[in-house]
ZABALO-418496 format. One record per atom (N, C-alpha, C): atom name; residue in one letter; z, x, y. Coordinates in nm, 4 decimals. Layout:
BEGIN
atom CA	rest A	z Z	x X	y Y
...
This chain:
BEGIN
atom N	rest X	z 5.8428	x -8.6284	y -0.3799
atom CA	rest X	z 5.7021	x -8.7148	y -0.3649
atom C	rest X	z 5.7054	x -8.6188	y -0.2634
atom N	rest X	z 5.5540	x -8.6873	y -0.2726
atom CA	rest X	z 5.4858	x -8.5755	y -0.0844
atom C	rest X	z 5.4440	x -8.7271	y 0.0027
atom N	rest X	z 5.4650	x -8.6886	y 0.0963
atom CA	rest X	z 5.4576	x -8.7710	y 0.1928
atom C	rest X	z 5.3410	x -8.8949	y 0.1978
atom N	rest X	z 5.2365	x -8.8263	y 0.1577
atom CA	rest X	z 5.1419	x -8.9540	y 0.1577
atom C	rest X	z 5.1954	x -9.0482	y 0.0725
atom N	rest X	z 5.2942	x -8.9880	y -0.0727
atom CA	rest X	z 5.2245	x -9.0881	y -0.1320
atom C	rest X	z 5.3859	x -9.1944	y -0.1036
atom N	rest X	z 5.4558	x -9.1395	y -0.0480
atom CA	rest X	z 5.5735	x -9.1986	y 0.0547
atom C	rest X	z 5.5522	x -9.3114	y 0.1391
atom N	rest X	z 5.4317	x -9.2607	y 0.2283
atom CA	rest X	z 5.3865	x -9.3796	y 0.3201
atom C	rest X	z 5.3511	x -9.4727	y 0.2493
atom N	rest X	z 5.2249	x -9.4921	y 0.1629
atom CA	rest X	z 5.1839	x -9.5436	y 0.0644
atom C	rest X	z 5.2897	x -9.6671	y -0.0451
atom N	rest X	z 5.4128	x -9.6136	y -0.0231
atom CA	rest X	z 5.5015	x -9.6663	y -0.1686
atom C	rest X	z 5.5737	x -9.7597	y -0.0290
atom N	rest X	z 5.5913	x -9.7504	y 0.0807
atom CA	rest X	z 5.7084	x -9.7769	y 0.1843
atom C	rest X	z 5.5729	x -9.9123	y 0.2541
atom N	rest X	z 5.4403	x -9.8400	y 0.2685
atom CA	rest X	z 5.3382	x -9.9726	y 0.3367
atom C	rest X	z 5.3640	x -10.0943	y 0.1821
atom N	rest X	z 5.3330	x -10.0406	y 0.1183
atom CA	rest X	z 5.3377	x -10.1749	y -0.0298
atom C	rest X	z 5.4514	x -10.2334	y -0.0423
atom N	rest X	z 5.5239	x -10.1802	y -0.0888
atom CA	rest X	z 5.6997	x -10.2512	y -0.0542
atom C	rest X	z 5.7011	x -10.3306	y 0.0436
atom N	rest X	z 5.6633	x -10.2919	y 0.1665
atom CA	rest X	z 5.7134	x -10.3591	y 0.3052
atom C	rest X	z 5.5763	x -10.4834	y 0.3344
atom N	rest X	z 5.5722	x -10.5867	y 0.2734
atom CA	rest X	z 5.4407	x -10.6262	y 0.3067
atom C	rest X	z 5.5443	x -10.7536	y 0.3634
atom N	rest X	z 5.4906	x -10.8059	y 0.4561
atom CA	rest X	z 5.5102	x -10.9031	y 0.5411
atom C	rest X	z 5.3966	x -11.0316	y 0.5238
atom N	rest X	z 5.4652	x -11.1671	y 0.4530
atom CA	rest X	z 5.3706	x -11.2510	y 0.4401
atom C	rest X	z 5.3730	x -11.3031	y 0.6268
atom N	rest X	z 5.2809	x -11.3931	y 0.6465
atom CA	rest X	z 5.2625	x -11.4623	y 0.7646
atom C	rest X	z 5.3750	x -11.4981	y 0.8273
atom N	rest X	z 5.5058	x -11.5734	y 0.7875
atom CA	rest X	z 5.6307	x -11.6109	y 0.8281
atom C	rest X	z 5.6673	x -11.5521	y 0.9158
atom N	rest X	z 5.7475	x -11.5824	y 0.9803
atom CA	rest X	z 5.8488	x -11.4456	y 1.0314
atom C	rest X	z 5.9404	x -11.4223	y 0.9932
atom N	rest X	z 5.9988	x -11.4343	y 0.8418
atom CA	rest X	z 6.1323	x -11.3218	y 0.7596
atom C	rest X	z 6.0206	x -11.3011	y 0.6734
atom N	rest X	z 6.0200	x -11.1363	y 0.6726
atom CA	rest X	z 5.9640	x -11.0415	y 0.6032
atom C	rest X	z 5.9973	x -11.0436	y 0.4455
atom N	rest X	z 5.8924	x -11.0378	y 0.3489
atom CA	rest X	z 5.9401	x -11.0701	y 0.2040
atom C	rest X	z 5.9275	x -10.8868	y 0.1525
atom N	rest X	z 6.0184	x -10.8528	y 0.0807
atom CA	rest X	z 5.9754	x -10.7369	y 0.0138
atom C	rest X	z 5.9423	x -10.7730	y -0.1610
atom N	rest X	z 5.8576	x -10.7192	y -0.2236
atom CA	rest X	z 5.7357	x -10.7628	y -0.3167
atom C	rest X	z 5.7857	x -10.6326	y -0.4156
atom N	rest X	z 5.8487	x -10.6943	y -0.5640
atom CA	rest X	z 5.8756	x -10.5613	y -0.5938
atom C	rest X	z 5.7718	x -10.5369	y -0.7273
atom N	rest X	z 5.7360	x -10.4376	y -0.7164
atom CA	rest X	z 5.6154	x -10.3775	y -0.7609
atom C	rest X	z 5.6419	x -10.2678	y -0.8554
atom N	rest X	z 5.5328	x -10.2574	y -0.9730
atom CA	rest X	z 5.5901	x -10.1516	y -1.0860
atom C	rest X	z 5.5803	x -10.0014	y -0.9460
atom N	rest X	z 5.6876	x -9.9083	y -0.9492
atom CA	rest X	z 5.6610	x -9.8203	y -0.8634
atom C	rest X	z 5.6007	x -9.6995	y -0.9680
atom N	rest X	z 5.5875	x -9.6865	y -1.0469
atom CA	rest X	z 5.5816	x -9.6002	y -1.1695
atom C	rest X	z 5.3876	x -9.4915	y -1.1449
atom N	rest X	z 5.3189	x -9.6152	y -1.0429
atom CA	rest X	z 5.2022	x -9.5869	y -1.0104
atom C	rest X	z 5.2164	x -9.4833	y -0.8546
atom N	rest X	z 5.2867	x -9.5674	y -0.8068
atom CA	rest X	z 5.3048	x -9.4984	y -0.6667
atom C	rest X	z 5.3740	x -9.3815	y -0.6579
atom N	rest X	z 5.4882	x -9.3502	y -0.7799
atom CA	rest X	z 5.5437	x -9.2589	y -0.7981
atom C	rest X	z 5.5091	x -9.1153	y -0.8689
atom N	rest X	z 5.4452	x -9.1432	y -0.9520
atom CA	rest X	z 5.3787	x -9.0590	y -1.0171
atom C	rest X	z 5.1535	x -9.0581	y -0.9959
atom N	rest X	z 5.1770	x -9.1487	y -0.8950
atom CA	rest X	z 5.0055	x -9.1056	y -0.8620
atom C	rest X	z 4.9000	x -9.0573	y -0.9600
atom N	rest X	z 4.8340	x -9.0277	y -0.9668
atom CA	rest X	z 4.6791	x -8.9586	y -1.0367
atom C	rest X	z 4.7917	x -8.8487	y -1.0975
atom N	rest X	z 4.7985	x -8.8939	y -1.2272
atom CA	rest X	z 4.8488	x -8.8059	y -1.2789
atom C	rest X	z 4.7634	x -8.6567	y -1.3165
atom N	rest X	z 4.5926	x -8.6429	y -1.3031
atom CA	rest X	z 4.5035	x -8.5132	y -1.2728
atom C	rest X	z 4.5865	x -8.4396	y -1.1696
atom N	rest X	z 4.5762	x -8.5128	y -1.0905
atom CA	rest X	z 4.6174	x -8.4866	y -0.9226
atom C	rest X	z 4.7695	x -8.4196	y -0.9261
atom N	rest X	z 4.8347	x -8.5284	y -1.0003
atom CA	rest X	z 4.9956	x -8.4584	y -1.0110
atom C	rest X	z 5.0467	x -8.3741	y -1.0622
atom N	rest X	z 4.9383	x -8.3056	y -1.1881
atom CA	rest X	z 4.9819	x -8.2348	y -1.2555
atom C	rest X	z 4.9524	x -8.0861	y -1.1731
atom N	rest X	z 4.7949	x -8.1114	y -1.1086
atom CA	rest X	z 4.7850	x -8.0153	y -1.0559
atom C	rest X	z 4.8805	x -7.9557	y -0.9071
atom N	rest X	z 4.9321	x -8.0754	y -0.8852
atom CA	rest X	z 5.0205	x -8.0069	y -0.7989
atom C	rest X	z 5.1676	x -7.9276	y -0.8031
atom N	rest X	z 5.1850	x -8.0048	y -0.9373
atom CA	rest X	z 5.3242	x -7.9741	y -0.9833
atom C	rest X	z 5.1923	x -7.7868	y -1.0652
atom N	rest X	z 5.1749	x -7.7903	y -1.0851
atom CA	rest X	z 5.0754	x -7.6225	y -1.1647
atom C	rest X	z 5.1014	x -7.5093	y -1.0229
atom N	rest X	z 5.0847	x -7.5998	y -0.8932
atom CA	rest X	z 5.0222	x -7.5533	y -0.7835
atom C	rest X	z 5.1852	x -7.4992	y -0.7436
atom N	rest X	z 5.2888	x -7.5806	y -0.7823
atom CA	rest X	z 5.4022	x -7.5938	y -0.7632
atom C	rest X	z 5.5021	x -7.4357	y -0.8615
atom N	rest X	z 5.4812	x -7.4722	y -0.9298
atom CA	rest X	z 5.5260	x -7.3814	y -1.0582
atom C	rest X	z 5.4255	x -7.2438	y -1.0245
atom N	rest X	z 5.3641	x -7.2425	y -1.0231
atom CA	rest X	z 5.2522	x -7.1377	y -0.9917
atom C	rest X	z 5.3059	x -7.0492	y -0.8328
atom N	rest X	z 5.3444	x -7.1738	y -0.7764
atom CA	rest X	z 5.4338	x -7.0553	y -0.6148
atom C	rest X	z 5.5348	x -7.0182	y -0.6366
atom N	rest X	z 5.6072	x -7.1025	y -0.7083
atom CA	rest X	z 5.7420	x -7.0969	y -0.7356
atom C	rest X	z 5.7244	x -6.9156	y -0.7900
atom N	rest X	z 5.6883	x -6.8975	y -0.9117
atom CA	rest X	z 5.6598	x -6.8350	y -1.0304
atom C	rest X	z 5.6106	x -6.7045	y -0.9146
atom N	rest X	z 5.4993	x -6.7002	y -0.8163
atom CA	rest X	z 5.4754	x -6.6278	y -0.7532
atom C	rest X	z 5.5662	x -6.5348	y -0.6338
atom N	rest X	z 5.6544	x -6.6074	y -0.6250
atom CA	rest X	z 5.7768	x -6.6219	y -0.5870
atom C	rest X	z 5.8371	x -6.5368	y -0.6072
atom N	rest X	z 5.8639	x -6.5532	y -0.7358
atom CA	rest X	z 5.9677	x -6.5333	y -0.8430
atom C	rest X	z 5.9161	x -6.3521	y -0.8710
atom N	rest X	z 5.7853	x -6.3602	y -0.9378
atom CA	rest X	z 5.7653	x -6.2145	y -0.9518
atom C	rest X	z 5.7693	x -6.1139	y -0.8282
atom N	rest X	z 5.7422	x -6.1850	y -0.6909
atom CA	rest X	z 5.7097	x -6.0830	y -0.6038
atom C	rest X	z 5.8703	x -6.0521	y -0.5910
atom N	rest X	z 5.9564	x -6.1241	y -0.5759
atom CA	rest X	z 6.1268	x -6.1084	y -0.5384
atom C	rest X	z 6.1219	x -6.0187	y -0.6679
atom N	rest X	z 6.1209	x -5.9892	y -0.7590
atom CA	rest X	z 6.1646	x -5.9344	y -0.8635
atom C	rest X	z 6.0673	x -5.7877	y -0.8711
atom N	rest X	z 5.9767	x -5.8197	y -0.8224
atom CA	rest X	z 5.8866	x -5.6441	y -0.7657
atom C	rest X	z 5.9784	x -5.5773	y -0.6540
atom N	rest X	z 6.0257	x -5.6765	y -0.6024
atom CA	rest X	z 6.0842	x -5.6340	y -0.4540
atom C	rest X	z 6.2242	x -5.5788	y -0.4981
atom N	rest X	z 6.2623	x -5.6742	y -0.5710
atom CA	rest X	z 6.4400	x -5.5656	y -0.6641
atom C	rest X	z 6.4013	x -5.5306	y -0.7273
atom N	rest X	z 6.3056	x -5.4204	y -0.7910
atom CA	rest X	z 6.2637	x -5.3297	y -0.8804
atom C	rest X	z 6.2637	x -5.2270	y -0.7596
atom N	rest X	z 6.1508	x -5.2341	y -0.7199
atom CA	rest X	z 6.1466	x -5.1138	y -0.5698
atom C	rest X	z 6.2690	x -5.1100	y -0.5060
atom N	rest X	z 6.3645	x -5.1921	y -0.4310
atom CA	rest X	z 6.4672	x -5.1821	y -0.3741
atom C	rest X	z 6.5560	x -5.0696	y -0.4495
atom N	rest X	z 6.5772	x -5.1454	y -0.5829
atom CA	rest X	z 6.6579	x -5.0689	y -0.6839
atom C	rest X	z 6.6058	x -4.8722	y -0.7449
atom N	rest X	z 6.4685	x -4.9165	y -0.7074
atom CA	rest X	z 6.3692	x -4.7454	y -0.7088
atom C	rest X	z 6.4362	x -4.6498	y -0.6255
atom N	rest X	z 6.4207	x -4.7191	y -0.4656
atom CA	rest X	z 6.4548	x -4.6329	y -0.3985
atom C	rest X	z 6.6610	x -4.6336	y -0.3783
atom N	rest X	z 6.7007	x -4.7013	y -0.4394
atom CA	rest X	z 6.8333	x -4.6776	y -0.4232
atom C	rest X	z 6.8640	x -4.5713	y -0.5615
atom N	rest X	z 6.8016	x -4.5593	y -0.6361
atom CA	rest X	z 6.8552	x -4.4600	y -0.7531
atom C	rest X	z 6.7903	x -4.2956	y -0.6615
atom N	rest X	z 6.7102	x -4.3047	y -0.6183
atom CA	rest X	z 6.6294	x -4.1750	y -0.5075
atom C	rest X	z 6.7580	x -4.1664	y -0.4225
atom N	rest X	z 6.7812	x -4.2740	y -0.3488
atom CA	rest X	z 6.9041	x -4.2218	y -0.2146
atom C	rest X	z 7.0047	x -4.1583	y -0.3349
atom N	rest X	z 7.0514	x -4.2332	y -0.4163
atom CA	rest X	z 7.1164	x -4.1818	y -0.4797
atom C	rest X	z 7.1166	x -4.0296	y -0.5404
atom N	rest X	z 6.9681	x -4.0037	y -0.5794
atom CA	rest X	z 7.0101	x -3.8491	y -0.6829
atom C	rest X	z 7.0169	x -3.7625	y -0.5568
atom N	rest X	z 6.9406	x -3.7867	y -0.4517
atom CA	rest X	z 6.9409	x -3.6974	y -0.3316
atom C	rest X	z 7.0411	x -3.6823	y -0.2675
atom N	rest X	z 7.1060	x -3.7521	y -0.2721
atom CA	rest X	z 7.2813	x -3.7420	y -0.2793
atom C	rest X	z 7.3482	x -3.6492	y -0.3444
atom N	rest X	z 7.3368	x -3.6970	y -0.4560
atom CA	rest X	z 7.4026	x -3.6243	y -0.5350
atom C	rest X	z 7.3568	x -3.4990	y -0.5790
atom N	rest X	z 7.2214	x -3.4336	y -0.5596
atom CA	rest X	z 7.1628	x -3.3262	y -0.5508
atom C	rest X	z 7.2566	x -3.2562	y -0.4053
atom N	rest X	z 7.2348	x -3.2889	y -0.3400
atom CA	rest X	z 7.3153	x -3.2286	y -0.1696
atom C	rest X	z 7.4767	x -3.2068	y -0.2176
atom N	rest X	z 7.5022	x -3.2953	y -0.2935
atom CA	rest X	z 7.6042	x -3.2922	y -0.2802
atom C	rest X	z 7.6664	x -3.1713	y -0.4303
atom N	rest X	z 7.6000	x -3.1576	y -0.4941
atom CA	rest X	z 7.5796	x -3.0321	y -0.5752
atom C	rest X	z 7.5620	x -2.9207	y -0.5853
atom N	rest X	z 7.4672	x -2.9278	y -0.3959
atom CA	rest X	z 7.4456	x -2.8273	y -0.3759
atom C	rest X	z 7.5756	x -2.7166	y -0.2645
atom N	rest X	z 7.6068	x -2.8583	y -0.2209
atom CA	rest X	z 7.7585	x -2.7827	y -0.1452
atom C	rest X	z 7.8317	x -2.7396	y -0.2467
atom N	rest X	z 7.8570	x -2.8111	y -0.3840
atom CA	rest X	z 7.9266	x -2.7828	y -0.4289
atom C	rest X	z 7.9027	x -2.5973	y -0.4808
atom N	rest X	z 7.8071	x -2.5753	y -0.4883
atom CA	rest X	z 7.7635	x -2.4426	y -0.5301
atom C	rest X	z 7.7873	x -2.3877	y -0.3884
atom N	rest X	z 7.7623	x -2.4162	y -0.2865
atom CA	rest X	z 7.7512	x -2.3075	y -0.1744
atom C	rest X	z 7.9126	x -2.3088	y -0.1663
atom N	rest X	z 8.0257	x -2.4170	y -0.1753
atom CA	rest X	z 8.1629	x -2.4182	y -0.1432
atom C	rest X	z 8.2058	x -2.2904	y -0.2792
atom N	rest X	z 8.1580	x -2.2655	y -0.3950
atom CA	rest X	z 8.1927	x -2.2428	y -0.5205
atom C	rest X	z 8.2048	x -2.0800	y -0.4352
atom N	rest X	z 8.0605	x -2.0703	y -0.3457
atom CA	rest X	z 8.0313	x -1.8718	y -0.3875
atom C	rest X	z 8.1104	x -1.8521	y -0.2097
atom N	rest X	z 8.1458	x -1.9976	y -0.1548
atom CA	rest X	z 8.2064	x -1.9291	y -0.0271
atom C	rest X	z 8.3828	x -1.8908	y -0.1055
atom N	rest X	z 8.3919	x -1.9626	y -0.1652
atom CA	rest X	z 8.5874	x -1.9494	y -0.2500
atom C	rest X	z 8.5934	x -1.8405	y -0.3379
atom N	rest X	z 8.5038	x -1.8127	y -0.3943
atom CA	rest X	z 8.4688	x -1.6641	y -0.4786
atom C	rest X	z 8.4801	x -1.5686	y -0.3637
atom N	rest X	z 8.3853	x -1.5698	y -0.2359
atom CA	rest X	z 8.4107	x -1.4589	y -0.1341
atom C	rest X	z 8.5063	x -1.4734	y -0.0728
atom N	rest X	z 8.6128	x -1.5588	y -0.0716
atom CA	rest X	z 8.7306	x -1.5444	y 0.0308
atom C	rest X	z 8.8622	x -1.4728	y -0.1152
atom N	rest X	z 8.8070	x -1.5603	y -0.2237
atom CA	rest X	z 8.9040	x -1.5081	y -0.3131
atom C	rest X	z 8.8982	x -1.3611	y -0.3254
atom N	rest X	z 8.8192	x -1.3176	y -0.2991
atom CA	rest X	z 8.7672	x -1.1145	y -0.3069
atom C	rest X	z 8.8295	x -1.0777	y -0.2253
atom N	rest X	z 8.8160	x -1.1096	y -0.1034
atom CA	rest X	z 8.8904	x -1.1111	y 0.0322
atom C	rest X	z 9.0764	x -1.0705	y 0.0183
atom N	rest X	z 9.0904	x -1.1976	y -0.0141
atom CA	rest X	z 9.2350	x -1.2367	y -0.0357
atom C	rest X	z 9.2751	x -1.1533	y -0.0947
atom N	rest X	z 9.2169	x -1.1158	y -0.2424
atom CA	rest X	z 9.2907	x -0.9994	y -0.3328
atom C	rest X	z 9.2447	x -0.8506	y -0.2529
atom N	rest X	z 9.1610	x -0.8069	y -0.1929
atom CA	rest X	z 9.1470	x -0.6715	y -0.1018
atom C	rest X	z 9.2367	x -0.6744	y -0.0179
atom N	rest X	z 9.2665	x -0.7815	y 0.0659
atom CA	rest X	z 9.4013	x -0.7825	y 0.1590
atom C	rest X	z 9.5365	x -0.7379	y 0.0762
atom N	rest X	z 9.5599	x -0.8263	y -0.0092
atom CA	rest X	z 9.6959	x -0.8525	y -0.0956
atom C	rest X	z 9.7124	x -0.6094	y -0.1477
atom N	rest X	z 9.5913	x -0.6256	y -0.1651
atom CA	rest X	z 9.5932	x -0.4441	y -0.2165
atom C	rest X	z 9.6185	x -0.4197	y -0.1173
atom N	rest X	z 9.5558	x -0.3984	y 0.0276
atom CA	rest X	z 9.5731	x -0.3194	y 0.1633
atom C	rest X	z 9.7172	x -0.3350	y 0.2027
atom N	rest X	z 9.7612	x -0.4462	y 0.1821
atom CA	rest X	z 9.8991	x -0.4937	y 0.2382
atom C	rest X	z 10.0205	x -0.3700	y 0.1493
atom N	rest X	z 9.9824	x -0.4070	y -0.0236
atom CA	rest X	z 10.0671	x -0.2703	y -0.0833
atom C	rest X	z 10.0705	x -0.1824	y -0.0681
atom N	rest X	z 9.9275	x -0.1143	y -0.0348
atom CA	rest X	z 9.9192	x 0.0341	y -0.0089
atom C	rest X	z 9.9722	x 0.0298	y 0.1428
atom N	rest X	z 9.9835	x -0.0140	y 0.2430
atom CA	rest X	z 10.0101	x 0.0304	y 0.3354
atom C	rest X	z 10.1885	x -0.0572	y 0.3845
atom N	rest X	z 10.2321	x -0.1277	y 0.2558
atom CA	rest X	z 10.3730	x -0.1330	y 0.2582
atom C	rest X	z 10.4132	x 0.0067	y 0.1602
atom N	rest X	z 10.3583	x 0.0414	y 0.0845
atom CA	rest X	z 10.4221	x 0.1768	y -0.0183
atom C	rest X	z 10.3975	x 0.3046	y 0.1145
atom N	rest X	z 10.3333	x 0.2884	y 0.1722
atom CA	rest X	z 10.3026	x 0.4069	y 0.2533
atom C	rest X	z 10.4643	x 0.3637	y 0.3462
atom N	rest X	z 10.4489	x 0.2676	y 0.4147
atom CA	rest X	z 10.5913	x 0.2454	y 0.4836
atom C	rest X	z 10.7012	x 0.2850	y 0.4656
atom N	rest X	z 10.6964	x 0.2319	y 0.3198
atom CA	rest X	z 10.8191	x 0.2645	y 0.2545
atom C	rest X	z 10.8410	x 0.4835	y 0.2474
atom N	rest X	z 10.7152	x 0.5178	y 0.2112
atom CA	rest X	z 10.7484	x 0.6764	y 0.1991
atom C	rest X	z 10.7129	x 0.7134	y 0.3835
atom N	rest X	z 10.7016	x 0.7252	y 0.4273
atom CA	rest X	z 10.7305	x 0.7093	y 0.5821
atom C	rest X	z 10.8809	x 0.6688	y 0.6455
atom N	rest X	z 10.9278	x 0.6276	y 0.6084
atom CA	rest X	z 11.0439	x 0.5588	y 0.6039
atom C	rest X	z 11.1595	x 0.6821	y 0.5348
atom N	rest X	z 11.1040	x 0.7035	y 0.4044
atom CA	rest X	z 11.2230	x 0.7542	y 0.3302
atom C	rest X	z 11.2116	x 0.9482	y 0.4017
atom N	rest X	z 11.1120	x 1.0024	y 0.4492
atom CA	rest X	z 11.0043	x 1.0754	y 0.5567
atom C	rest X	z 11.1273	x 1.1237	y 0.6347
atom N	rest X	z 11.1568	x 0.9867	y 0.7083
atom CA	rest X	z 11.2432	x 0.9824	y 0.8423
atom C	rest X	z 11.3710	x 0.9568	y 0.8016
atom N	rest X	z 11.4204	x 0.8983	y 0.7142
atom CA	rest X	z 11.5723	x 0.9725	y 0.6830
atom C	rest X	z 11.5711	x 1.0929	y 0.6596
atom N	rest X	z 11.4854	x 1.1271	y 0.5372
atom CA	rest X	z 11.4722	x 1.2906	y 0.5239
atom C	rest X	z 11.5154	x 1.3629	y 0.6039
atom N	rest X	z 11.4073	x 1.3656	y 0.7528
atom CA	rest X	z 11.3869	x 1.4691	y 0.8611
atom C	rest X	z 11.5358	x 1.4150	y 0.9558
atom N	rest X	z 11.5746	x 1.2568	y 0.9646
atom CA	rest X	z 11.7095	x 1.2794	y 0.9980
atom C	rest X	z 11.8530	x 1.3644	y 0.9083
atom N	rest X	z 11.8296	x 1.3547	y 0.8296
atom CA	rest X	z 11.9143	x 1.4235	y 0.7387
atom C	rest X	z 11.9093	x 1.5647	y 0.7722
atom N	rest X	z 11.8373	x 1.6317	y 0.8258
atom CA	rest X	z 11.7627	x 1.7680	y 0.7977
atom C	rest X	z 11.8145	x 1.7945	y 0.9736
atom N	rest X	z 11.7981	x 1.7241	y 1.0126
atom CA	rest X	z 11.8405	x 1.7179	y 1.1662
atom C	rest X	z 11.9725	x 1.7403	y 1.2079
atom N	rest X	z 11.9936	x 1.6285	y 1.1483
atom CA	rest X	z 12.2021	x 1.6389	y 1.1679
atom C	rest X	z 12.2461	x 1.7362	y 1.0926
atom N	rest X	z 12.1562	x 1.7697	y 0.9896
atom CA	rest X	z 12.2671	x 1.9367	y 0.9121
atom C	rest X	z 12.2340	x 2.0580	y 0.9959
atom N	rest X	z 12.1207	x 2.0391	y 1.0472
atom CA	rest X	z 12.1006	x 2.1762	y 1.1373
atom C	rest X	z 12.1882	x 2.1868	y 1.2835
atom N	rest X	z 12.1585	x 2.0323	y 1.3645
atom CA	rest X	z 12.2974	x 2.0300	y 1.4558
atom C	rest X	z 12.4299	x 2.0861	y 1.4038
atom N	rest X	z 12.4832	x 2.0373	y 1.3026
atom CA	rest X	z 12.5765	x 2.0471	y 1.2378
atom C	rest X	z 12.6066	x 2.1866	y 1.2379
atom N	rest X	z 12.5471	x 2.3097	y 1.1989
atom CA	rest X	z 12.4815	x 2.4248	y 1.1719
atom C	rest X	z 12.5050	x 2.5096	y 1.2923
atom N	rest X	z 12.4490	x 2.4530	y 1.4098
atom CA	rest X	z 12.4719	x 2.4864	y 1.5564
atom C	rest X	z 12.5288	x 2.4401	y 1.6383
atom N	rest X	z 12.6687	x 2.3612	y 1.6085
atom CA	rest X	z 12.7584	x 2.3273	y 1.6836
atom C	rest X	z 12.8603	x 2.3749	y 1.6182
């Protein structure tokens, strides 16, 4: 009930007689509560229209928010995919570099083994020569 209807209702229900004790008259409240059916229908339709309008705006707002959220998620996923591609390329490059270093290590270890063998052979020759001279 709006304020105008409530004020009218209260003023009619609380009628005072000319005496000192107020008397409350019981009246048919449907006319006061319902009022004019065409204006109440209009008010009710306006309230429903406002509620419907708010619901539509909220629905549109929610859809727009969801669209923005999907766009942010897509950008994030695209960025992650770009990072995956980049890190995969870096990984491939580092794997190639590791393989190259391992091959170099194998070559150096083999060369070191040969040099140690040559040192051993030369030491043996030196001992043999030293014994011949002694």
